[in-house]
DOFIDREN-624601 format. One record per residue (C-alpha): residue in one letter; x, y, z. Coordinates in steps of 0.2 Angstrom, whole numbers, plus 5000, padded with zeros to 4 digits. Last residue first. Layout:
N
aXYZ ...
This chain:
210
x489252424963 x490052404980 x488452334987 x488352214973 x490052154976 x489652124995 x488152024991 x489051914978 x490351874991 x489051845005 x488151724993 x489751634988 x490151605006 x488351535010 x488451424994 x490151365000 x489551325017 x488051225010 x489251134999 x490351075013 x488851015023 x488250925007 x489850835005 x489950785024 x488150705023 x488650615007 x490050525017 x491850525013 x492750365017 x493950305030 x495550205033 x496750285047 x498550305047 x499450275064 x500850385071 x502650365077 x503350245064 x502950375050 x503950515058 x505350535046 x504350475031 x502950595034 x504150745037 x504950705020 x503250685012 x502750865018 x504350925009 x503850844993 x502050904994 x502651084998 x503851074983 x502451014971 x501251144977 x502351294977 x502051394993 x503851374999 x505151344986 x506251194982 x506751074996 x506951135014 x508251035024 x507550925037 x508150955055 x506450915063 x506251095070 x506651165053 x505451055044 x504051095056 x504451285054 x504251275035 x502651165037 x501751275049 x501551205067 x499751175074 x500051205093 x498651125103 x499850995111 x501051135116 x502651035120 x503051045101 x503850935088 x502950765092 x501250855094 x501550945077 x501750775069 x500150715075 x499150865069 x499950905053 x499750725047 x497850755042 x497450585036 x496150535022 x495850355018 x494650405004 x494450544991 x494350434976 x492450424976 x492350614975 x491350624959 x491350784949 x489850904950 x490851054946 x490351144962 x490450974971 x492250954965 x492651134971 x492051114988 x492750934991 x494450974985 x494451134995 x493951045011 x495350915008 x496651065007 x496051135023 x496350985034 x498151015038 x499750955030 x499050825018 x498850645017 x497850525006 x498050335010 x498150214995 x497350054988 x497850014970 x496850084956 x497850234950 x498150394959 x498850464942 x497150434934 x496250534948 x497550674946 x497250684927 x495450694931 x495650834943 x496650934931 x495350914917 x493850964928 x494851104935 x495251184918 x497051164912 x498651264915 x500151234904 x500251404896 x500251484914 x501851384918 x502851464904 x502451634911 x503151564928 x502251524944 x503151554960 x501651524971 x501551694977 x502051784961 x500751684951 x499451734964 x499851914963 x499851914944 x498051834945 x497751664937 x496651694921 x495151604914 x493751684925 x493351504931 x495151474937 x496451384926 x497251244936 x499151204936 x499651014937 x500950924947 x501250744951 x502750644958 x503250464959 x504150344970 x504550444986 x505450324998 x504950235014 x505450065006 x503949985014 x502650125014 x503050174996 x502750364996 x501850444981 x501950624977 x500750774975 x500550944969 x498851024963 x498951204958 x497651344955 x496251284967 x494951424969 x494451504985 x492751584987 x492651764990 x491951795008 x492951945012 x493652014996 x495352014988 x495751824988 x497351744982 x497051594970 x497451434979 x498851314981 x498551134985 x499651004993 x499650814992 x500550665000 x499950504993 x500350355004 x500650184997 x500050005000 
């Protein structure tokens, strides 16, 4: 069995309540027996408006050449699903937010979420190992520093953050358990309701300004 460590980068928001849009998916596969990265995945996503803002591109270190490779979300997520393959896997990320963004945006596009299984937030257990404050959720860069792991690539670049998260995952793998689970219809509906409320507030604020 493998673990898939993923990281999402989002469009920078400029208004309160403005929905977040995924602009990059970065991920890598970790073989649990050899404890090594065996494959990598990266795709840039074109937002609904068709253009990734300059401030977002700067934040995620996206080049002009990268913008030409960006694809619509439905195509990008299908590429990711195919890359996941048919063998059993765990899905892991540094914090739960990325999972929520996957759910929200997939529901908007009416894309099945049967692939989002065996999810584990590894930020929580690793933070407990690195900090005396059990409620402290340590940022990725700080966690790498405390763990004595050299940063690979650039922060806030999806594929590099996924690789760095995988390094922490491999280092502490023996000290926490991975859970098997599935995504319920109730949770999908709950996330979608939150999205609609957020979207309504955003449209309301835009109308007022106009």
